[in-house]
All heavy atoms as an XYZ file, in Angstrom:
813
protein
N     -34.099      1.132     29.604
C     -34.084      0.212     28.509
C     -33.049      0.685     27.476
O     -32.979      1.845     27.150
C     -35.477      0.125     27.895
C     -35.457     -0.791     26.748
S     -36.954     -1.442     26.016
C     -38.301     -0.461     26.279
N     -32.255     -0.242     26.977
C     -31.198      0.063     26.014
C     -31.688     -0.294     24.613
O     -32.237     -1.368     24.395
C     -29.956     -0.749     26.362
O     -29.033     -0.666     25.330
N     -31.463      0.611     23.676
C     -31.824      0.281     22.302
C     -30.542      0.097     21.497
O     -29.567      0.807     21.685
C     -32.696      1.372     21.702
O     -31.912      2.449     21.282
N     -30.571     -0.865     20.646
C     -29.416     -1.155     19.806
C     -29.760     -0.809     18.369
O     -30.769     -1.262     17.840
C     -29.036     -2.642     19.901
O     -28.794     -2.961     21.255
C     -27.814     -2.938     19.073
N     -28.903     -0.002     17.769
C     -29.079      0.344     16.373
C     -28.015     -0.371     15.566
O     -26.828     -0.251     15.851
C     -28.939      1.865     16.164
O     -29.870      2.534     17.000
C     -29.177      2.234     14.717
N     -28.456     -1.123     14.611
C     -27.508     -1.814     13.738
C     -27.313     -0.994     12.475
O     -28.267     -0.551     11.849
C     -28.023     -3.203     13.388
C     -28.090     -4.126     14.573
C     -28.521     -5.502     14.159
C     -28.558     -6.398     15.388
N     -28.918     -7.769     15.039
N     -26.058     -0.799     12.138
C     -25.718     -0.057     10.926
C     -25.032     -1.034      9.977
O     -23.922     -1.505     10.262
C     -24.781      1.132     11.237
C     -25.454      2.085     12.220
C     -24.392      1.847      9.950
C     -24.550      3.174     12.736
N     -25.677     -1.370      8.890
C     -25.032     -2.292      7.954
C     -23.783     -1.651      7.353
O     -23.804     -0.495      6.940
C     -26.097     -2.552      6.892
C     -27.093     -1.460      7.046
C     -26.971     -0.919      8.434
N     -22.701     -2.392      7.347
C     -21.423     -1.894      6.849
C     -20.833     -2.927      5.894
O     -20.729     -4.100      6.245
C     -20.444     -1.648      8.010
O     -21.067     -0.761      8.954
C     -19.154     -1.029      7.527
N     -20.449     -2.485      4.719
C     -19.847     -3.394      3.753
C     -18.342     -3.180      3.693
O     -17.851     -2.056      3.838
C     -20.438     -3.197      2.349
O     -20.246     -1.830      1.955
C     -21.922     -3.533      2.326
N     -17.613     -4.259      3.489
C     -16.156     -4.237      3.391
C     -15.727     -4.840      2.058
O     -16.312     -5.825      1.602
C     -15.521     -5.077      4.510
C     -15.584     -4.445      5.864
C     -16.747     -4.533      6.627
C     -14.501     -3.764      6.383
C     -16.812     -3.951      7.885
C     -14.559     -3.174      7.639
C     -15.725     -3.272      8.395
N     -14.712     -4.265      1.474
C     -14.019     -4.867      0.334
C     -12.583     -5.038      0.800
O     -11.903     -4.052      1.110
C     -14.089     -3.977     -0.907
C     -13.305     -4.459     -2.135
C     -13.792     -5.832     -2.593
C     -13.399     -3.446     -3.258
N     -12.133     -6.276      0.869
C     -10.789     -6.571      1.374
C      -9.968     -7.139      0.221
O     -10.347     -8.139     -0.390
C     -10.840     -7.571      2.546
C     -11.715     -6.992      3.670
C      -9.440     -7.882      3.047
C     -12.029     -7.958      4.791
N      -8.840     -6.473     -0.055
C      -7.938     -6.922     -1.118
C      -6.511     -6.918     -0.580
O      -6.208     -6.276      0.430
C      -8.050     -6.046     -2.386
C      -7.715     -4.577     -2.077
C      -9.427     -6.175     -3.006
C      -7.710     -3.673     -3.305
N      -5.632     -7.628     -1.261
C      -4.212     -7.616     -0.879
C      -3.375     -8.074     -2.058
O      -3.888     -8.574     -3.060
C      -3.975     -8.530      0.328
O      -4.108     -9.886     -0.046
N      -2.070     -7.900     -1.900
C      -1.095     -8.391     -2.883
C      -1.445     -7.964     -4.310
O      -1.410     -8.766     -5.225
C      -0.978     -9.915     -2.786
C      -0.503    -10.351     -1.422
O       0.697    -10.196     -1.154
O      -1.321    -10.811     -0.606
N      -1.746     -6.685     -4.472
C      -2.090     -6.206     -5.808
C      -0.856     -5.984     -6.676
O      -0.973     -5.951     -7.906
C      -2.938     -4.915     -5.727
O      -2.295     -3.979     -4.869
C      -4.326     -5.231     -5.193
N       0.332     -5.855     -6.088
C       1.605     -5.833     -6.821
C       1.541     -5.061     -8.139
O       1.682     -5.641     -9.207
C       2.088     -7.248     -7.104
C       2.319     -8.060     -5.883
N       1.793     -9.320     -5.744
C       2.962     -7.806     -4.730
C       2.119     -9.817     -4.564
N       2.840     -8.903     -3.930
N       1.325     -3.762     -8.069
C       1.290     -2.888     -9.250
C       0.070     -3.117    -10.143
O       0.086     -2.766    -11.320
C       2.561     -3.026    -10.100
C       3.818     -2.748     -9.329
O       3.828     -1.968     -8.388
N       4.893     -3.402     -9.706
N      -0.983     -3.680     -9.603
C      -2.198     -3.943    -10.371
C      -2.788     -2.647    -10.898
O      -2.807     -1.625    -10.215
C      -3.230     -4.639     -9.471
C      -4.562     -4.858    -10.126
C      -4.769     -5.956    -10.941
C      -5.604     -3.965     -9.929
C      -5.999     -6.163    -11.542
C      -6.841     -4.168    -10.526
C      -7.035     -5.274    -11.336
N      -3.255     -2.680    -12.121
C      -4.017     -1.569    -12.686
C      -5.256     -2.152    -13.347
O      -5.237     -3.283    -13.854
C      -3.219     -0.765    -13.733
O      -2.782     -1.656    -14.761
C      -2.026     -0.072    -13.118
N      -6.328     -1.388    -13.313
C      -7.547     -1.815    -13.983
C      -7.398     -1.576    -15.472
O      -7.040     -0.497    -15.909
C      -8.751     -1.009    -13.475
C      -9.166     -1.360    -12.082
C      -8.943     -0.482    -11.039
C      -9.788     -2.571    -11.812
C      -9.338     -0.793     -9.750
C     -10.192     -2.896    -10.526
C      -9.962     -2.010     -9.493
N      -7.635     -2.607    -16.264
C      -7.701     -2.447    -17.710
C      -8.478     -3.617    -18.289
O      -8.658     -4.643    -17.633
C      -6.311     -2.299    -18.354
C      -5.437     -3.511    -18.144
O      -5.854     -4.634    -18.396
N      -4.212     -3.300    -17.694
N      -8.920     -3.459    -19.496
C      -9.788     -4.477    -20.095
C      -9.078     -5.797    -20.356
O      -9.698     -6.837    -20.410
C     -10.401     -3.929    -21.373
C     -11.395     -2.841    -21.082
C     -12.046     -2.333    -22.337
C     -13.099     -1.322    -21.909
N     -13.342     -0.278    -22.772
N      -7.767     -5.770    -20.519
C      -7.039     -7.004    -20.811
C      -6.752     -7.824    -19.552
O      -6.305     -8.954    -19.648
C      -5.739     -6.693    -21.554
O      -4.880     -5.942    -20.713
N      -6.995     -7.230    -18.383
C      -6.785     -7.948    -17.128
C      -7.794     -9.077    -16.977
O      -8.976     -8.886    -17.216
C      -6.968     -6.986    -15.940
C      -5.688     -6.767    -15.202
O      -4.786     -7.572    -15.249
N      -5.618     -5.649    -14.506
N      -7.342    -10.218    -16.562
C      -8.249    -11.328    -16.307
C      -8.423    -11.537    -14.809
O      -8.702    -12.622    -14.345
C      -7.728    -12.586    -16.975
C      -7.657    -12.433    -18.481
C      -7.311    -13.730    -19.153
N      -6.987    -13.479    -20.537
C      -7.829    -13.690    -21.523
N      -9.032    -14.126    -21.287
N      -7.461    -13.458    -22.756
N      -8.253    -10.475    -14.073
C      -8.376    -10.510    -12.625
C      -9.842    -10.532    -12.217
O     -10.689     -9.947    -12.895
C      -7.694     -9.278    -12.029
O      -8.043     -9.125    -10.685
N     -10.143    -11.163    -11.081
C     -11.518    -11.099    -10.575
C     -11.891     -9.685    -10.106
O     -13.066     -9.369     -9.974
C     -11.541    -12.083     -9.408
C     -10.129    -12.375     -9.084
C      -9.300    -12.036    -10.283
N     -10.914     -8.824     -9.892
C     -11.167     -7.446     -9.487
C     -11.264     -6.589    -10.743
O     -10.271     -6.353    -11.422
C     -10.051     -6.936     -8.568
C     -10.223     -5.548     -7.968
C     -11.481     -5.478     -7.101
C      -9.003     -5.178     -7.139
N     -12.466     -6.160    -11.068
C     -12.707     -5.393    -12.282
C     -13.553     -4.171    -11.971
O     -14.324     -4.160    -11.014
C     -13.445     -6.250    -13.321
C     -12.647     -7.419    -13.857
C     -11.475     -6.984    -14.716
O     -11.539     -5.991    -15.425
N     -10.398     -7.730    -14.651
N     -13.401     -3.153    -12.782
C     -14.267     -1.983    -12.678
C     -15.579     -2.259    -13.389
O     -15.580     -2.963    -14.394
C     -13.588     -0.761    -13.310
C     -12.417     -0.169    -12.538
C     -11.805      0.982    -13.331
C     -12.835      0.303    -11.164
N     -16.653     -1.734    -12.945
C     -16.774     -0.989    -11.697
C     -16.841     -1.948    -10.505
O     -17.480     -2.993    -10.577
C     -18.090     -0.228    -11.871
C     -18.908     -1.119    -12.752
C     -17.927     -1.816    -13.669
N     -16.152     -1.587     -9.456
C     -16.258     -2.366     -8.223
C     -17.520     -1.913     -7.491
O     -17.996     -0.803     -7.708
C     -15.035     -2.163     -7.302
O     -14.966     -0.787     -6.950
C     -13.755     -2.599     -7.968
N     -18.052     -2.758     -6.634
C     -19.250     -2.340     -5.911
C     -18.953     -1.203     -4.932
O     -17.843     -1.119     -4.393
C     -19.673     -3.607     -5.156
C     -18.471     -4.477     -5.131
C     -17.618     -4.102     -6.296
N     -19.927     -0.324     -4.733
C     -19.813      0.707     -3.692
C     -19.661     -0.016     -2.360
O     -20.355     -0.986     -2.086
C     -21.067      1.577     -3.680
C     -21.132      2.573     -2.540
C     -20.123      3.711     -2.672
O     -19.860      4.181     -3.762
N     -19.569      4.126     -1.563
N     -18.695      0.430     -1.549
C     -18.462     -0.207     -0.259
C     -18.232      0.860      0.801
O     -17.867      1.989      0.481
C     -17.270     -1.183     -0.351
O     -17.163     -1.935      0.838
C     -15.972     -0.468     -0.611
N     -18.449      0.489      2.027
C     -18.201      1.437      3.112
C     -16.715      1.509      3.453
O     -16.169      2.580      3.656
C     -19.001      1.043      4.361
C     -20.490      1.107      4.118
O     -20.963      2.147      3.615
O     -21.192      0.116      4.411
N     -16.073      0.338      3.512
C     -14.669      0.274      3.921
C     -13.881     -0.567      2.923
O     -14.230     -1.721      2.664
C     -14.517     -0.335      5.338
C     -13.046     -0.395      5.748
C     -15.333      0.442      6.359
N     -12.831      0.023      2.367
C     -11.869     -0.717      1.547
C     -10.645     -0.966      2.416
O     -10.080     -0.025      2.987
C     -11.463      0.093      0.312
C     -10.254     -0.433     -0.464
C     -10.543     -1.796     -1.068
C      -9.836      0.554     -1.535
N     -10.260     -2.209      2.543
C      -9.076     -2.574      3.325
C      -8.094     -3.268      2.399
O      -8.394     -4.323      1.833
C      -9.464     -3.493      4.479
C      -8.330     -4.012      5.366
C      -7.560     -2.861      6.012
C      -8.877     -4.945      6.428
N      -6.930     -2.639      2.214
C      -5.862     -3.263      1.413
C      -4.833     -3.821      2.386
O      -4.222     -3.090      3.155
C      -5.213     -2.242      0.466
C      -4.297     -2.891     -0.517
N      -3.107     -3.481     -0.152
C      -4.411     -3.065     -1.852
C      -2.525     -3.983     -1.223
N      -3.305     -3.744     -2.273
N      -4.635     -5.120      2.336
C      -3.816     -5.823      3.340
C      -2.415     -6.161      2.853
O      -1.957     -7.289      2.967
C      -4.531     -7.097      3.785
S      -6.096     -6.793      4.573
N      -1.714     -5.216      2.298
C      -0.294     -5.404      2.015
C       0.066     -5.650      0.568
O      -0.705     -6.167     -0.224
N       1.297     -5.241      0.252
C       1.914     -5.400     -1.060
C       1.162     -4.649     -2.161
O       0.677     -5.229     -3.128
C       2.112     -6.864     -1.415
C       3.185     -7.530     -0.577
O       3.849     -6.832      0.211
O       3.367     -8.753     -0.698
N       1.138     -3.334     -2.003
C       0.613     -2.469     -3.056
C       1.468     -2.579     -4.316
O       0.966     -2.496     -5.427
C       0.640     -1.006     -2.598
C      -0.365     -0.583     -1.538
C       0.051      0.734     -0.907
C      -1.741     -0.477     -2.146
N       2.780     -2.735     -4.119
C       3.722     -2.763     -5.239
C       4.528     -4.057     -5.206
O       4.474     -4.817     -4.250
C       4.699     -1.575     -5.161
O       5.580     -1.777     -4.060
C       3.976     -0.255     -5.017
N       5.284     -4.247     -6.258
C       6.183     -5.408     -6.303
C       7.519     -5.074     -5.655
O       8.076     -5.878     -4.931
C       6.383     -5.854     -7.752
C       7.152     -7.145     -7.906
C       6.452     -8.349     -7.294
O       5.238     -8.490     -7.432
O       7.148     -9.158     -6.649
N       8.028     -3.862     -5.932
C       9.337     -3.477     -5.388
C       9.379     -2.042     -4.869
O      10.452     -1.500     -4.644
C      10.471     -3.662     -6.436
C      10.675     -5.111     -6.780
C      10.187     -2.844     -7.692
N       8.226     -1.414     -4.684
C       8.215     -0.020     -4.222
C       8.466      0.929     -5.370
O       8.206      0.616     -6.532
N       8.948      2.103     -5.048
C       9.218      3.128     -6.060
C       8.065      4.107     -6.143
O       6.895      3.718     -6.094
N       8.419      5.366     -6.255
C       7.429      6.436     -6.246
C       6.363      6.254     -7.320
O       5.164      6.392     -7.055
C       8.128      7.787     -6.393
C       7.264      9.016     -6.211
C       6.581      9.015     -4.854
C       8.101     10.271     -6.377
N       6.757      5.945     -8.553
C       5.771      5.804     -9.634
C       4.837      4.619     -9.376
O       3.646      4.694     -9.682
C       6.449      5.672    -10.994
O       7.210      4.481    -11.059
N       5.372      3.534     -8.796
C       4.522      2.383     -8.484
C       3.526      2.699     -7.379
O       2.365      2.281     -7.438
C       5.371      1.173     -8.094
C       6.116      0.592     -9.270
O       5.658      0.664    -10.405
N       7.274      0.026     -9.014
N       3.966      3.451     -6.359
C       3.043      3.843     -5.298
C       1.978      4.802     -5.844
O       0.808      4.714     -5.482
C       3.771      4.467     -4.110
C       4.473      3.454     -3.255
C       5.846      3.486     -3.102
C       3.766      2.461     -2.594
C       6.500      2.544     -2.318
C       4.398      1.523     -1.807
C       5.766      1.562     -1.664
N       2.379      5.702     -6.747
C       1.419      6.625     -7.356
C       0.360      5.840     -8.120
O      -0.841      6.109     -7.996
C       2.142      7.598     -8.286
C       1.218      8.596     -8.936
C       1.994      9.565     -9.823
C       1.054     10.565    -10.416
N       0.928     10.517    -11.829
N       0.778      4.846     -8.901
C      -0.170      4.015     -9.651
C      -1.089      3.243     -8.706
O      -2.286      3.097     -8.975
C       0.568      3.049    -10.578
C       1.246      3.758    -11.726
O       0.880      4.875    -12.083
N       2.246      3.123    -12.294
N      -0.534      2.745     -7.608
C      -1.349      2.006     -6.634
C      -2.401      2.915     -6.018
O      -3.563      2.516     -5.841
C      -0.457      1.399     -5.551
N      -2.017      4.158     -5.708
C      -2.982      5.100     -5.139
C      -4.061      5.465     -6.156
O      -5.235      5.628     -5.801
C      -2.269      6.350     -4.628
C      -1.383      6.133     -3.395
C      -0.642      7.414     -3.041
C      -2.194      5.626     -2.216
N      -3.695      5.569     -7.413
C      -4.692      5.837     -8.454
C      -5.668      4.667     -8.569
O      -6.871      4.861     -8.747
C      -4.013      6.116     -9.791
C      -3.320      7.457     -9.835
C      -2.482      7.677    -11.090
O      -2.402      6.762    -11.945
O      -1.893      8.762    -11.199
N      -5.155      3.437     -8.475
C      -6.008      2.256     -8.531
C      -6.979      2.267     -7.355
O      -8.182      2.051     -7.513
C      -5.147      0.985     -8.514
C      -5.922     -0.317     -8.599
S      -6.407     -1.069     -7.021
C      -4.848     -1.426     -6.264
N      -6.460      2.554     -6.145
C      -7.323      2.596     -4.964
C      -8.345      3.732     -5.075
O      -9.486      3.586     -4.635
C      -6.487      2.754     -3.694
C      -5.601      1.561     -3.323
C      -4.732      1.904     -2.123
C      -6.425      0.312     -3.065
N      -7.949      4.847     -5.668
C      -8.858      5.986     -5.820
C     -10.043      5.654     -6.716
O     -11.113      6.242     -6.580
C      -8.095      7.190     -6.375
N      -9.870      4.707     -7.614
C     -10.955      4.357     -8.537
C     -11.992      3.434     -7.895
O     -13.019      3.149     -8.511
C     -10.384      3.718     -9.800
O      -9.820      2.457     -9.494
N     -11.748      2.990     -6.672
C     -12.697      2.119     -5.967
C     -13.551      2.990     -5.050
O     -13.022      3.658     -4.166
C     -11.950      1.036     -5.158
C     -11.111      0.166     -6.098
C     -12.919      0.185     -4.357
C     -10.199     -0.825     -5.391
N     -14.866      2.980     -5.249
C     -15.731      3.835     -4.438
C     -15.908      3.284     -3.018
O     -16.525      2.245     -2.828
C     -17.055      3.847     -5.199
C     -17.062      2.573     -5.978
C     -15.619      2.247     -6.263
N     -15.312      3.970     -2.050
C     -15.422      3.568     -0.648
C     -15.362      4.812      0.227
O     -14.604      5.737     -0.058
C     -14.300      2.607     -0.269
N     -16.151      4.817      1.284
C     -16.147      5.964      2.199
C     -14.858      6.038      3.005
O     -14.374      7.117      3.319
C     -17.342      5.867      3.150
C     -18.660      6.100      2.451
C     -19.818      6.094      3.420
O     -19.697      6.662      4.519
O     -20.854      5.512      3.060
N     -14.308      4.890      3.360
C     -13.074      4.826      4.147
C     -12.130      3.851      3.471
O     -12.533      2.730      3.111
C     -13.370      4.357      5.580
C     -12.169      4.133      6.500
C     -11.424      5.450      6.742
C     -12.618      3.514      7.815
N     -10.881      4.263      3.292
C      -9.865      3.397      2.684
C      -8.708      3.259      3.653
O      -8.122      4.252      4.070
C      -9.397      3.965      1.345
C     -10.537      4.052      0.342
C     -10.122      4.685     -0.958
C     -11.349      4.838     -1.844
N     -11.022      5.391     -3.152
N      -8.397      2.011      3.989
C      -7.300      1.710      4.911
C      -6.278      0.849      4.191
O      -6.643     -0.098      3.496
C      -7.828      0.952      6.142
C      -8.925      1.650      6.941
C      -9.503      0.697      7.977
C      -8.377      2.900      7.600
N      -4.996      1.190      4.362
C      -3.927      0.438      3.715
C      -2.939     -0.021      4.771
O      -2.465      0.779      5.582
C      -3.200      1.293      2.650
C      -2.009      0.544      2.073
C      -4.170      1.709      1.558
N      -2.633     -1.302      4.757
C      -1.601     -1.879      5.615
C      -0.426     -2.202      4.699
O      -0.586     -2.929      3.719
C      -2.103     -3.158      6.305
C      -3.331     -2.853      7.159
C      -0.992     -3.800      7.129
C      -4.069     -4.081      7.650
N       0.729     -1.636      4.988
C       1.905     -1.897      4.147
C       2.337     -3.355      4.296
O       2.258     -3.935      5.380
C       3.042     -0.961      4.538
N       2.804     -3.926      3.216
C       3.310     -5.296      3.231
C       4.824     -5.321      3.124
O       5.480     -4.272      3.081
N       5.379     -6.509      3.056
C       6.835     -6.637      2.988
C       7.417     -6.056      1.697
O       8.579     -5.707      1.647
C       7.259     -8.099      3.146
C       6.749     -8.985      2.033
O       5.570     -8.951      1.699
N       7.613     -9.794      1.464
N       6.605     -5.908      0.664
C       7.069     -5.289     -0.585
C       6.949     -3.771     -0.541
O       7.339     -3.089     -1.473
C       6.256     -5.809     -1.773
C       6.198     -7.303     -1.899
C       7.366     -7.833     -2.659
C       7.252     -9.343     -2.743
N       7.706     -9.895     -3.962
N       6.378     -3.248      0.540
C       6.128     -1.815      0.666
C       7.011     -1.175      1.737
O       6.613     -0.226      2.395
C       4.648     -1.580      1.016
C       3.703     -2.210      0.014
O       3.989     -2.165     -1.186
O       2.662     -2.750      0.445
N       8.226     -1.686      1.897
C       9.113     -1.203      2.960
C       9.392      0.291      2.866
O       9.653      0.939      3.869
C      10.440     -1.963      2.939
C      10.392     -3.385      3.488
C      11.737     -4.074      3.288
C      10.006     -3.385      4.953
N       9.317      0.840      1.685
C       9.611      2.266      1.526
C       8.589      3.150      2.242
O       8.821      4.331      2.421
C       9.687      2.632      0.051
C      10.875      1.999     -0.625
C      10.885      2.264     -2.112
O       9.888      2.651     -2.698
N      12.030      2.063     -2.735
N       7.481      2.587      2.661
C       6.484      3.348      3.414
C       6.792      3.373      4.911
O       6.102      4.041      5.667
C       5.088      2.747      3.201
C       4.573      2.767      1.766
C       3.219      2.057      1.686
C       4.470      4.184      1.244
N       7.832      2.658      5.319
C       8.167      2.511      6.739
C       9.321      3.432      7.126
O      10.437      3.291      6.622
C       8.531      1.050      7.016
C       8.846      0.772      8.463
O       8.432      1.550      9.343
O       9.514     -0.244      8.725
N       9.060      4.392      8.007
C      10.088      5.339      8.435
C      11.283      4.624      9.063
O      12.436      4.986      8.817
C       9.511      6.352      9.414
C      10.517      7.405      9.860
C       9.908      8.376     10.845
C      10.848      9.444     11.313
N      12.198      9.083     11.640
N      11.027      3.594      9.866
C      12.125      2.860     10.504
C      13.039      2.218      9.453
O      14.255      2.159      9.628
C      11.576      1.792     11.454
N      12.468      1.767      8.368
C      13.267      1.199      7.273
C      14.215      2.259      6.716
O      15.404      2.010      6.533
C      12.337      0.676      6.176
C      13.047      0.243      4.936
N      13.773     -0.910      4.862
C      13.145      0.831      3.709
C      14.291     -1.032      3.654
N      13.930      0.014      2.943
N      13.687      3.484      6.461
C      14.522      4.566      5.940
C      15.588      4.973      6.937
O      16.741      5.217      6.567
C      13.662      5.779      5.562
C      12.947      5.584      4.270
C      11.622      5.369      4.100
C      13.527      5.543      2.966
N      11.335      5.211      2.760
C      12.488      5.314      2.047
C      14.826      5.681      2.482
C      12.703      5.222      0.671
C      15.040      5.587      1.112
C      13.987      5.366      0.228
N      15.207      5.058      8.217
C      16.181      5.414      9.248
C      17.319      4.412      9.275
O      18.491      4.770      9.399
C      15.514      5.502     10.624
C      14.568      6.688     10.741
O      14.637      7.604      9.887
O      13.748      6.689     11.677
N      16.986      3.124      9.137
C      18.004      2.083      9.117
C      18.910      2.192      7.899
O      20.128      2.009      7.995
N      18.321      2.495      6.739
C      19.126      2.656      5.519
C      20.078      3.836      5.643
O      21.236      3.759      5.229
C      18.217      2.855      4.304
C      17.516      1.637      3.753
C      16.609      2.033      2.591
C      18.501      0.581      3.308
N      19.572      4.924      6.210
C      20.415      6.116      6.373
C      21.566      5.820      7.327
O      22.720      6.158      7.050
C      19.571      7.312      6.850
C      18.637      7.750      5.715
C      20.450      8.469      7.316
C      17.554      8.716      6.143
N      21.269      5.156      8.447
C      22.321      4.815      9.414
C      23.356      3.886      8.780
O      24.563      4.080      8.948
C      21.706      4.165     10.649
N      22.906      2.893      8.034
C      23.818      1.950      7.378
C      24.664      2.677      6.339
O      25.866      2.425      6.215
C      23.017      0.820      6.727
C      23.853     -0.281      6.154
C      24.565     -1.039      7.240
C      25.297     -2.224      6.669
N      26.177     -2.857      7.633
N      24.060      3.606      5.606
C      24.780      4.369      4.598
C      25.892      5.205      5.241
O      27.014      5.259      4.732
C      23.808      5.272      3.844
O      24.497      6.095      2.951
N      25.582      5.844      6.367
C      26.593      6.638      7.067
C      27.731      5.752      7.562
O      28.898      6.125      7.497
C      25.952      7.390      8.236
C      25.084      8.540      7.809
C      24.443      9.230      8.995
C      23.557     10.374      8.552
N      22.862     11.015      9.674
N      27.390      4.568      8.047
C      28.401      3.626      8.535
C      29.323      3.184      7.396
O      30.544      3.165      7.532
C      27.701      2.407      9.144
C      28.621      1.333      9.664
C      27.836      0.127     10.151
O      26.793      0.301     10.793
O      28.285     -1.007      9.869
N      28.733      2.867      6.258
C      29.527      2.449      5.093
C      30.413      3.596      4.629
O      31.596      3.403      4.331
C      28.604      1.952      3.962
C      27.945      0.630      4.365
C      29.362      1.807      2.650
C      26.836      0.187      3.444
N      29.839      4.792      4.575
C      30.596      5.965      4.145
C      31.802      6.186      5.058
O      32.940      6.389      4.589
C      29.699      7.202      4.131
C      30.408      8.436      3.669
N      30.925      9.344      4.550
C      30.671      8.899      2.429
C      31.492     10.318      3.864
N      31.349     10.089      2.576
N      31.604      6.125      6.377
C      32.699      6.321      7.344
C      33.783      5.253      7.153
O      34.973      5.560      7.194
C      32.160      6.255      8.764
O      31.303      7.330      9.004
N      33.370      4.023      6.943
C      34.318      2.916      6.750
C      35.155      3.132      5.495
O      36.352      2.869      5.482
C      33.572      1.578      6.668
O      32.790      1.415      7.846
C      34.519      0.421      6.517
N      34.533      3.632      4.447
C      35.244      3.838      3.188
C      36.157      5.054      3.245
O      37.227      5.064      2.621
C      34.238      3.977      2.053
C      33.446      2.688      1.781
S      32.194      2.899      0.519
C      33.210      3.078     -0.937
N      35.765      6.088      3.957
C      36.525      7.335      4.025
C      37.706      7.212      5.002
O      38.757      7.819      4.808
C      35.616      8.503      4.450
C      34.575      8.748      3.355
C      36.385      9.772      4.745
C      35.156      9.169      2.017
N      37.548      6.415      6.047
C      38.545      6.333      7.131
C      39.975      6.102      6.628
O      40.881      6.806      7.080
C      38.136      5.220      8.110
C      38.964      5.225      9.363
C      38.440      4.212     10.364
O      37.218      4.036     10.452
O      39.274      3.583     11.009
N      40.219      5.185      5.707
C      41.620      4.996      5.271
C      42.217      6.224      4.587
O      43.442      6.368      4.531
C      41.541      3.839      4.271
C      40.255      3.161      4.568
C      39.341      4.201      5.111
N      41.400      7.123      4.094
C      41.871      8.283      3.360
C      42.058      9.519      4.228
O      42.540     10.547      3.749
C      40.919      8.604      2.201
C      40.703      7.442      1.303
C      39.645      6.606      1.300
C      41.603      6.940      0.314
N      39.822      5.617      0.353
C      41.015      5.802     -0.274
C      42.866      7.370     -0.150
C      41.636      5.088     -1.284
C      43.457      6.644     -1.165
C      42.855      5.515     -1.715
N      41.628      9.414      5.488
C      41.741     10.598      6.349
C      42.790     10.399      7.413
O      43.254      9.363      7.714
C      40.407     10.933      7.021
O      39.954      9.819      7.760
C      39.398     11.345      5.991
């Protein structure tokens, strides 16, 4: 005989926070304190344009949400989190540099 154990699991799913920070002047439906949840899933666009300080602020915002597991999916505004994006920028930069230097060598 097989026994099935059900484990209730709560999810908080958010996305497109674009540099969102919790503060009293915010009129967002997402306010502190957020409910305790088992899984926080952020579905893209932590920032508006990337940048280290913006990602740091986004991580601080996520840290203030009580959840046992936090998962983040990068969005199109979060390209700086993608290694392939950086590899492509570096390759393009080298190509541009070679093109510019070639007439002088």
